[in-house]
C-alpha positions as MATLAB code, in Angstrom:
seq = 'XXXXXXXXXXXXXXXXXXXXXXXXXXXXXXXXXXXXXXXXXXXXXXXXXXXXXXXXXXXXXXXXXXXXXXXXXXXXXXXXXXXXXXXXXXXXXXXXXXXXXXXXXXXXXXXXXXXXXXXXXXXXXXXXXXXXXXXXXXXXXXXXXXXXXXXXXXXXXXXXXXXXXXXXXXXXXXXXXXXXXXXXXXXXXXXXXXXXXXXXXXXXXXXXXXXXXXXXXXXXXXXXXXXXXXXXXXXXXXXXXXXXXXXXXXXXXXXXXXXXXXXXXXXXXXXXXXXXXXXXXXXXXXXXXXXXXXXXXXXXXXXXXXXXXXXXXXXXXXXXXXXXXXXXXXXXXXXXXXXXXXXXXXXXXXXXXXXXXXXXXXXXXXXXXXXXXXXXXXXXXXXXXXXXXXXXXXXXXXXXXXXXXXXXXXXXXXXXXXXXXXXXXXXXXXXXXXXXXXXXXXXXXXXXXXXXXXXXXXXXXXXXXXXXXXXXXXXXXXXXXXXXXXXXXXXXXXXXXXXXXXXXXXXXXXXXXXXXXXXXXXXXXXXXXXXXXXXXXXXXXXXXXXXXXXXXXXXXXXXXXXX';
ca = [
       9.722  -26.240   36.343;
       9.745  -24.692   32.911;
      12.259  -21.993   31.830;
      11.212  -19.129   29.598;
      13.532  -18.096   26.823;
      12.863  -15.157   24.635;
      14.480  -12.320   22.755;
      13.810   -8.857   24.234;
      14.560   -5.770   22.235;
      15.244   -2.273   23.433;
      12.985    0.666   23.027;
      12.547    4.023   24.618;
      12.544    5.058   28.251;
      13.237    8.759   28.456;
      15.776    9.866   31.027;
      15.147   13.537   31.555;
      14.922   14.953   28.060;
      17.039   12.315   26.324;
      16.658    8.662   25.419;
      18.709    5.859   23.952;
      17.883    3.149   21.474;
      19.702   -0.109   22.185;
      19.414   -3.519   20.575;
      19.969   -6.061   23.325;
      19.313   -9.680   24.139;
      18.034  -10.307   27.648;
      18.835  -13.197   29.940;
      16.685  -16.213   30.708;
      14.374  -15.733   33.652;
      14.103  -18.200   36.518;
      11.481  -20.933   36.738;
       7.936  -20.095   35.731;
       5.340  -19.858   38.548;
       2.919  -22.771   38.378;
      -0.115  -20.566   37.758;
       1.586  -18.969   34.761;
       1.909  -22.309   32.988;
      -1.766  -22.047   32.074;
      -0.887  -18.920   30.108;
       1.848  -20.351   27.933;
       4.912  -18.270   27.216;
       5.983  -18.041   23.568;
       8.873  -20.440   23.022;
      10.850  -18.121   20.745;
      10.844  -14.794   19.003;
       8.733  -15.974   16.022;
       5.061  -15.037   16.078;
       2.513  -17.688   17.006;
      -0.276  -15.792   15.254;
       1.035  -14.739   11.814;
       3.951  -16.040    9.749;
       4.085  -15.136    6.055;
       6.896  -17.543    5.172;
       5.186  -20.796    4.172;
       8.362  -22.801    3.792;
       9.302  -24.678    0.630;
      10.209  -21.357   -0.973;
       6.800  -19.650   -0.878;
       5.041  -16.935    1.105;
       1.520  -15.674    1.677;
       0.248  -12.114    1.801;
       0.218  -10.018    3.822;
       3.868  -10.381    4.735;
       3.107   -8.197    7.780;
      -0.421   -8.477    9.190;
       0.078   -5.272   11.140;
      -0.361   -1.537   10.670;
       2.912   -0.530    8.997;
       1.123    2.201    7.106;
       2.531    3.752    3.915;
       5.589    1.460    3.862;
       8.789    2.376    2.078;
      11.801    0.123    1.538;
      15.361    0.521    0.311;
      18.002   -2.117   -0.354;
      21.659   -1.773    0.622;
      23.703   -4.758   -0.508;
      21.895   -7.866    0.702;
      19.837   -5.994    3.311;
      16.376   -4.475    2.992;
      15.219   -1.701    5.332;
      11.627   -0.595    5.822;
       9.988    2.324    7.569;
       6.386    3.499    7.697;
       4.060    6.202    8.956;
       4.005    6.422   12.747;
       1.822    9.540   13.125;
       1.691   10.562   16.827;
       3.162    7.333   18.266;
       6.505    7.591   20.070;
       9.154    6.463   19.413;
       8.448    7.081   15.762;
       9.610    5.803   12.391;
      10.064    2.128   13.211;
      12.935    0.557   11.270;
      12.488   -3.025   10.093;
      15.118   -5.239    8.493;
      14.875   -8.222    6.153;
      17.112  -10.274    3.899;
      14.330  -11.676    1.687;
      11.409   -9.156    1.831;
       9.243  -11.795    3.557;
      10.799  -12.213    7.009;
      11.046   -8.918    8.915;
      12.334   -7.834   12.335;
      12.095   -4.464   14.079;
      15.634   -3.206   14.706;
      15.083    0.327   15.988;
      13.535    3.751   15.539;
      14.652    6.895   13.775;
      12.811    9.218   16.195;
      12.972    8.928   19.969;
      10.492   11.790   20.311;
       8.491   14.091   18.060;
       9.219   17.732   17.439;
       8.051   20.299   18.529;
       8.356   18.489   21.853;
       5.691   20.380   23.831;
       3.192   20.110   20.991;
       3.535   16.317   20.901;
       3.514   15.898   24.691;
      -0.254   15.603   24.241;
      -1.842   13.031   21.925;
      -1.990   14.516   18.428;
      -4.136   11.885   16.767;
      -3.490   11.554   13.037;
      -0.731   14.171   13.069;
       3.040   13.837   13.148;
       4.825   11.456   10.783;
       3.093   10.964    7.407;
       4.277    8.637    4.614;
       8.075    8.603    4.994;
      10.651    7.668    2.361;
      13.884    5.861    3.251;
      16.947    6.110    0.980;
      20.662    5.300    1.100;
      22.994    7.921   -0.383;
      26.763    8.400   -0.069;
      27.054    5.882    2.751;
      24.211    7.297    4.836;
      20.552    6.426    5.372;
      18.036    9.238    4.976;
      14.363    9.362    5.937;
      12.120   12.193    4.785;
       8.535   12.675    5.928;
       5.891   15.337    5.896;
       4.264   16.675    9.044;
       1.059   18.322    7.753;
       1.235   21.088   10.344;
       4.924   21.996   10.263;
       6.582   20.872    7.049;
       8.965   18.285    5.637;
      11.627   16.838    7.940;
      14.713   14.705    7.385;
      16.791   12.469    9.668;
      19.898   10.506    8.748;
      22.395    7.976   10.109;
      25.132    5.587    9.063;
      23.641    2.790   11.177;
      19.884    2.245   10.750;
      19.738    0.127   13.920;
      21.544    2.802   15.925;
      21.165    6.463   16.738;
      19.735    8.819   14.106;
      20.632   12.496   13.965;
      18.187   15.161   15.110;
      15.441   16.079   12.616;
      16.122   18.862   10.123;
      13.241   20.955    8.777;
      13.879   20.810    5.033;
      10.786   22.682    3.866;
       8.547   24.623    6.214;
       4.842   24.997    5.547;
       1.293   23.767    6.066;
      -0.075   20.756    4.236;
       3.277   19.422    2.962;
       3.122   15.620    3.081;
       4.405   12.359    1.620;
       7.896   13.486    0.615;
      10.628   11.558   -1.198;
      14.199   12.627   -2.080;
      16.051   11.867   -5.299;
      19.737   12.332   -6.168;
      20.399   12.299   -9.908;
      23.591   11.036  -11.598;
      24.849   14.604  -12.022;
      24.714   15.211   -8.269;
      21.582   17.354   -8.382;
      19.142   16.682   -5.535;
      15.347   16.922   -5.659;
      12.357   16.451   -3.383;
       8.868   15.445   -4.507;
       5.846   15.686   -2.204;
       2.065   15.709   -2.036;
      -0.412   18.026   -0.359;
      -2.960   17.628    2.450;
      -6.152   19.392    1.498;
      -7.142   19.774    5.154;
      -4.225   22.205    5.674;
      -3.241   23.452    2.234;
      -6.697   23.853    0.728;
      -5.617   21.770   -2.261;
      -4.743   18.128   -2.870;
      -4.345   15.664   -5.766;
      -1.200   17.388   -7.034;
       2.510   16.596   -6.804;
       5.235   19.231   -6.396;
       8.953   18.927   -7.179;
      11.570   21.027   -5.385;
      15.277   21.311   -6.004;
      17.396   20.629   -2.885;
      20.952   21.337   -1.898;
      23.225   18.275   -2.417;
      23.259   17.620    1.342;
      19.480   17.220    1.286;
      18.964   19.612    4.164;
      16.979   22.401    2.491;
      14.981   23.142   -0.629;
      16.283   25.810   -2.999;
      13.064   26.980   -4.654;
       9.309   27.252   -4.284;
       8.773   24.088   -6.282;
       7.065   23.174   -9.553;
       3.812   21.274   -9.934;
       4.746   18.224  -12.017;
       1.421   16.362  -11.930;
      -2.252   17.234  -11.516;
      -4.458   14.267  -10.675;
      -7.787   16.061  -10.489;
      -9.039   14.776  -13.849;
      -8.202   11.072  -13.660;
      -6.415   10.347  -10.384;
      -8.034   12.121   -7.424;
      -6.162   12.043   -4.129;
      -2.847   11.307   -5.807;
      -0.244   11.350   -3.031;
       2.587    9.264   -1.536;
       5.071    9.769   -4.427;
       8.282    7.728   -4.628;
      10.998    8.833   -7.093;
      13.218    6.504   -9.180;
      15.222    6.513  -12.415;
      15.669    3.667  -14.898;
      16.763    3.459  -18.551;
      16.793    7.238  -18.892;
      13.237    7.627  -17.540;
      12.309    9.426  -14.351;
       9.560    7.516  -12.543;
       7.140    8.644   -9.876;
       5.246    5.779   -8.253;
       2.160    7.277   -6.606;
      -1.070    5.959   -5.104;
      -4.364    7.504   -6.129;
      -8.079    7.036   -5.578;
      -8.207    6.954   -1.780;
      -6.796    4.847    1.050;
      -9.229    1.923    0.927;
     -10.329    2.102   -2.705;
      -7.342    3.315   -4.713;
      -4.927    2.044   -7.334;
      -1.216    2.215   -8.046;
      -0.275    4.905  -10.551;
       3.108    5.278  -12.220;
       4.310    8.398  -14.017;
       7.311    8.560  -16.340;
       9.202   11.212  -18.266;
      12.605   11.757  -19.889;
      12.676   15.171  -18.202;
      12.520   15.372  -14.431;
      10.045   18.251  -14.638;
       7.820   16.451  -17.148;
       5.520   16.297  -18.882;
       4.772   12.896  -17.371;
       2.979   10.022  -19.028;
       0.628    8.130  -16.722;
      -0.375    4.491  -16.345;
      -2.281    2.452  -13.750;
      -0.052   -0.550  -13.093;
      -2.034   -2.340  -10.343;
      -5.519   -2.315   -8.871;
      -7.749   -4.689   -6.927;
      -8.885   -6.587   -9.996;
     -10.823   -9.721   -9.062;
      -9.014  -10.170   -5.737;
     -10.182   -9.465   -2.157;
      -7.245   -7.044   -1.707;
      -8.902   -3.628   -1.703;
      -6.983   -0.481   -2.564;
      -3.579   -2.115   -3.202;
      -1.201    0.835   -3.485;
       1.431    3.123   -1.948;
       4.796    1.574   -1.362;
       8.241    0.803   -2.682;
       9.949   -0.701   -5.700;
      13.102   -2.673   -4.876;
      15.223   -5.180   -6.726;
      17.115   -8.244   -5.504;
      20.867   -8.101   -4.833;
      21.661   -9.731   -8.184;
      19.450   -7.186   -9.963;
      17.480   -9.927  -11.722;
      14.152   -9.575   -9.913;
      11.905   -6.628   -9.070;
       9.389   -6.469   -6.228;
       6.840   -4.007   -4.897;
       5.849   -3.530   -1.248;
       2.488   -1.834   -0.573;
      -0.365   -1.627    1.908;
      -3.993   -2.708    2.109;
      -6.402   -0.896    4.432;
      -8.331   -3.346    6.629;
     -10.034   -0.941    9.023;
      -9.385   -1.933   12.673;
      -6.230   -3.826   11.681;
      -4.783   -0.770    9.963;
      -2.803   -0.740    6.720;
      -1.174   -4.153    6.444;
       1.809   -4.890    4.190;
       1.810   -6.973    0.990;
       4.637   -8.043   -1.310;
       4.082   -8.253   -5.083;
       6.253   -9.558   -7.906;
       7.013   -6.877  -10.488;
       8.195   -6.959  -14.104;
       9.171   -4.323  -16.644;
       7.475   -4.291  -20.052;
       8.195   -1.521  -22.543;
       9.747    0.531  -19.734;
       6.558    0.345  -17.675;
       6.320   -1.663  -14.450;
       3.641   -4.331  -14.150;
       2.879   -5.161  -10.507;
       1.290   -8.411   -9.357;
      -0.208  -10.911  -11.783;
      -1.320   -9.692  -15.205;
      -3.564  -12.496  -16.413;
      -5.047  -10.611  -19.360;
      -1.676   -9.062  -20.294;
      -3.004   -5.515  -20.487;
      -0.079   -4.116  -18.476;
      -2.126   -3.697  -15.294;
      -1.673   -6.285  -12.562;
      -3.613   -7.406   -9.524;
      -2.298   -8.594   -6.140;
      -1.129  -12.146   -5.535;
      -2.246  -14.014   -2.432;
       0.655  -16.475   -2.471;
       3.855  -16.593   -4.487;
       7.373  -17.944   -4.523;
       9.762  -15.990   -2.363;
      12.252  -13.534   -3.878;
      15.382  -15.211   -5.235;
      17.985  -13.582   -3.000;
      20.541  -16.384   -3.243;
      19.989  -17.873    0.227;
      17.277  -19.267    2.470;
      16.905  -17.161    5.604;
      15.271  -18.178    8.900;
      11.661  -17.320    9.605;
      11.441  -13.960   11.377;
       8.589  -11.734   12.562;
       8.341   -8.430   14.444;
       8.435   -8.650   18.241;
       5.075   -9.138   19.992;
       5.342  -10.708   23.480;
       7.514   -9.154   26.169;
       8.655  -10.821   29.408;
      10.017   -7.484   30.744;
      13.281   -9.152   31.801;
      15.616   -6.754   30.015;
      16.743   -3.195   30.620;
      14.569   -1.956   27.780;
      11.092   -2.591   26.476;
      10.538   -4.612   23.351;
      10.726   -2.579   20.159;
       7.051   -3.182   19.400;
       5.948   -0.752   22.121;
       5.043    2.887   21.504;
       3.574    5.617   23.683;
       0.605    7.735   22.615;
       2.657   10.947   22.920;
       6.129   12.145   23.879;
       6.741   10.322   27.173;
       7.829   11.484   30.605;
      10.667    9.679   32.366;
       8.305    9.120   35.324;
       5.852    6.900   33.476;
       7.704    3.596   33.509;
      10.562    1.684   35.119;
      11.988   -1.652   34.002;
      13.402   -3.853   36.743;
      15.320   -6.727   35.083;
      16.180   -8.236   38.485;
      12.483   -8.868   39.093;
      11.518   -9.213   35.453;
       8.823   -6.559   35.707;
       7.638   -3.384   34.069;
       6.451   -0.880   36.662;
       3.953    1.693   35.418;
       3.370    4.647   37.718;
      -0.072    6.211   37.659;
       0.000    9.584   35.921;
      -2.646   12.236   36.469;
      -5.294   12.428   33.784;
      -5.030   15.507   31.554;
      -6.819   18.728   32.404;
     -10.323   18.773   30.936;
     -10.149   14.985   30.524;
     -13.101   13.537   28.599;
     -12.049    9.978   27.812;
      -8.991    7.881   26.965;
      -8.564    9.680   23.632;
      -6.898   12.394   25.757;
      -4.487   10.113   27.657;
      -0.816   10.260   26.573;
       0.660    7.470   28.752;
      -0.857    4.514   26.899;
       1.806    1.902   26.159;
       0.571    0.185   23.003;
       1.511   -2.095   20.142;
      -0.068   -2.878   16.781;
      -2.567   -5.689   16.259;
      -0.278   -8.501   14.945;
      -2.836  -10.694   13.146;
      -6.511  -11.069   12.323;
      -7.037  -13.299   15.374;
      -4.895  -13.425   18.507;
      -5.011  -13.350   22.295;
      -3.182  -10.861   24.520;
      -2.681  -11.801   28.178;
      -0.836   -9.988   30.941;
      -0.178  -10.537   34.647;
       0.018   -7.605   37.051;
       0.167   -6.573   40.681;
      -1.393   -3.235   41.698;
      -0.081   -1.107   44.568;
      -2.212    2.054   44.696;
      -1.384    5.061   46.858;
      -3.268    4.599   50.136;
      -4.133    8.306   50.233;
      -5.845    8.244   46.835;
      -8.918    6.754   45.279;
      -9.647    6.025   41.639;
      -6.143    5.118   40.591;
      -6.479    2.708   37.704;
      -4.368    0.269   35.679;
      -5.232   -2.327   33.089;
      -5.333   -3.809   29.607;
      -6.753   -1.735   26.750;
      -7.725   -2.040   23.096;
      -7.488    1.524   21.807;
      -9.133    3.141   18.810;
     -11.938    5.598   18.151;
     -14.029    3.044   20.019;
     -12.140    1.292   22.785;
     -12.450   -0.934   25.800;
     -10.331   -1.749   28.820;
     -10.404   -4.038   31.806;
      -8.792   -2.541   34.859;
      -8.163   -2.512   38.576;
      -9.399    0.631   40.295;
      -8.722    1.667   43.876;
     -11.613    2.541   46.192;
     -11.737    3.458   49.894;
     -12.455   -0.164   50.850;
     -10.103   -1.947   48.459;
      -9.347   -2.761   44.829;
     -12.148   -3.421   42.357;
     -12.312   -4.963   38.915;
     -13.908   -2.801   36.226;
     -14.760   -3.026   32.553;
     -14.961    0.252   30.628;
     -16.073    0.957   27.074;
     -15.853    4.122   25.029;
     -17.622    4.948   21.776;
     -16.771    7.739   19.337;
     -13.893    8.775   21.525;
     -12.694   11.513   19.163;
     -15.956   13.365   19.773;
     -15.390   13.352   23.543;
     -18.097   10.829   24.401;
     -17.841    9.847   28.097;
     -16.884    6.310   29.112;
     -19.324    3.688   30.345;
     -18.030    1.715   33.328;
     -19.208   -1.555   34.864;
     -17.799   -2.630   38.245;
     -17.264   -6.407   38.247;
     -16.641   -6.881   41.945;
     -13.949   -6.566   44.575;
     -10.594   -8.264   43.995;
      -9.211  -10.689   46.559;
      -5.752   -9.225   47.001;
      -3.984   -7.092   44.394;
      -2.819   -9.532   41.670;
      -4.727  -10.452   38.532;
      -4.415  -11.772   34.992;
      -6.077   -9.757   32.226;
      -6.814  -11.045   28.743;
      -8.404   -9.922   25.508;
      -9.208  -12.371   22.727;
      -9.453  -10.742   19.289;
     -11.481  -12.601   16.681;
     -12.257  -11.969   13.023;
     -13.727   -8.572   12.326;
     -11.940   -7.128   15.349;
     -14.348   -8.688   17.863;
     -12.675   -8.327   21.272;
     -13.698  -10.239   24.391;
     -12.023   -9.143   27.617;
     -11.645  -11.485   30.584;
      -9.844  -11.796   33.913;
      -8.509  -14.469   36.238;
      -7.215  -14.552   39.794;
      -5.328  -17.830   39.361;
      -4.121  -17.694   35.735;
      -6.189  -20.763   34.833;
      -9.893  -19.944   34.956;
     -10.876  -16.757   33.106;
     -14.221  -14.972   33.442;
     -15.576  -12.795   30.636;
     -15.941   -9.096   31.321;
     -18.527   -6.962   29.548;
     -20.010   -7.472   26.116;
     -17.638   -7.988   23.173;
     -16.121   -4.828   21.739;
     -15.789   -4.296   18.003;
     -12.383   -2.698   17.603;
     -12.260    0.456   15.534;
      -9.320    2.217   13.896;
      -7.910    5.363   15.411;
      -7.048    8.466   13.406;
      -5.291    7.092   10.279;
      -4.093    4.083   12.301;
      -5.365    0.650   13.216;
      -6.504   -0.350   16.682;
      -3.770   -1.085   19.225;
      -3.495   -3.210   22.344;
      -1.511   -2.473   25.478;
      -1.441   -1.329   29.096;
      -1.823    1.876   31.115;
      -1.810    3.380   34.620;
      -3.669    6.621   35.460;
      -5.101    8.567   38.377;
      -7.632   11.359   38.758;
      -6.050   13.517   41.424;
      -2.821   15.391   41.997;
      -0.640   14.167   44.869;
       3.026   14.152   45.872;
       3.439   10.442   45.081;
       1.724    7.930   42.827;
       0.691    4.342   43.050;
       2.065    1.811   40.605;
       1.400   -1.450   38.815;
       3.999   -4.165   38.253;
       3.459   -6.014   34.964;
       5.180   -9.394   34.992;
       4.785  -10.141   31.278;
       2.684   -9.440   28.190;
       2.080  -12.371   25.799;
       0.582  -12.667   22.337;
      -0.712  -16.178   21.653;
      -3.346  -17.772   19.370;
];
């Protein structure tokens, strides 16, 4: 019999109103059931579907083929820390760690729930955490982000893999987004941010506020330091730096999928600012390469830039570019014609950080053998403590069916979706489950879902005469379009294997098996679509239509990402 070894990371399971974030290694589970051998378990914690490190000192882009939107990075000593937009997903503000900017692991979250709590107890698609900035100042890590409906928040900690303090509202208001702090050499603190036209009625401008030294509140109304309407529409996502007496604002412009990387500089923090485009798509297939972070290596001899590329259903994936300084302007990527404007590289030598580090990738598969879920998982809204239970003795995740929301239209409204990002252009997700519906209810449902504005799921649904297999598709979910369901037949028993194979272009074919060896296709292939400002996600769920004093449940034995 074959043993399964893996690394399981902790995530969030709310207990009452509080949660903990732990970073634990789980034990090895007992021998693998024979039927499961046909669905191979990953042999380690390195992805089988996307590895950027090519060995021999080189890497390929993207370094993360997953939706870490609007990435920002800071370096502390020999360690690099990344965070990104998490919008309405909970826990929020994933924290990733690397030693070489190529190999990344998820180590925790800065937010265990979103505030205001009641507001985010329902899915708030596209709202929540926008374009954060992570910085290290006076021995503490700070993250600032803009919530377009409430204002600019800050959280901080001394341990980025541990517990972060409660969010502080630094600047209240509508349409305040994409914020970044800056502490000058004289101790003065500042905050730069962009504007969301959908709330503020204006965009394409950048505003600078003075802050108190603690970084907990702004001290003035702010000054507009750049207007991009003439040459750089939709300028946003500013990141503030200082070098050689110049203040620099790195800012994307031109739109998410079509834009370029703009850099502004001035000897005075309030301007006027000179402007220069330092990277665009050029002759490469990397559309809209922009919005990210400048970092240097520990020896200070190399500069690098981390940014995203929008690839629709796969979200905003993360690229790493070499960077050089020429005449106090950064040049990002390769500058073949030497005009000071670079274009993205597809492959390159790895950053010279002084050591060779092991290959590492964010968590994907989960055997559910630990006390906590893997750190790749996020809920669609602030979770209830009654949604899920991990039983390490049995190596199972139990999802209890939760009643569908009032005025339910389709799965766009469902908060208790347990999802993770697409991890590569092509991959297969397989899970094994056992369904125990409440005998007094009908139409309890549990299954495997690919979620976006268009979505599909394969599920088990309880009927008066037993458990049935069903395939459901939804189109234009944001507009409230009803689902289309196809019953596939009655299940023999209550255990099943579900699978979705994702091919190029986000083509998703769902299938099922009763023995773990022979899989039958379900429905016509789905073309995955992005959600609201996010890529498509894959995961599991358990829901019911009716109110009752007890729910049914589904026991998920494992969830595996394979080629």
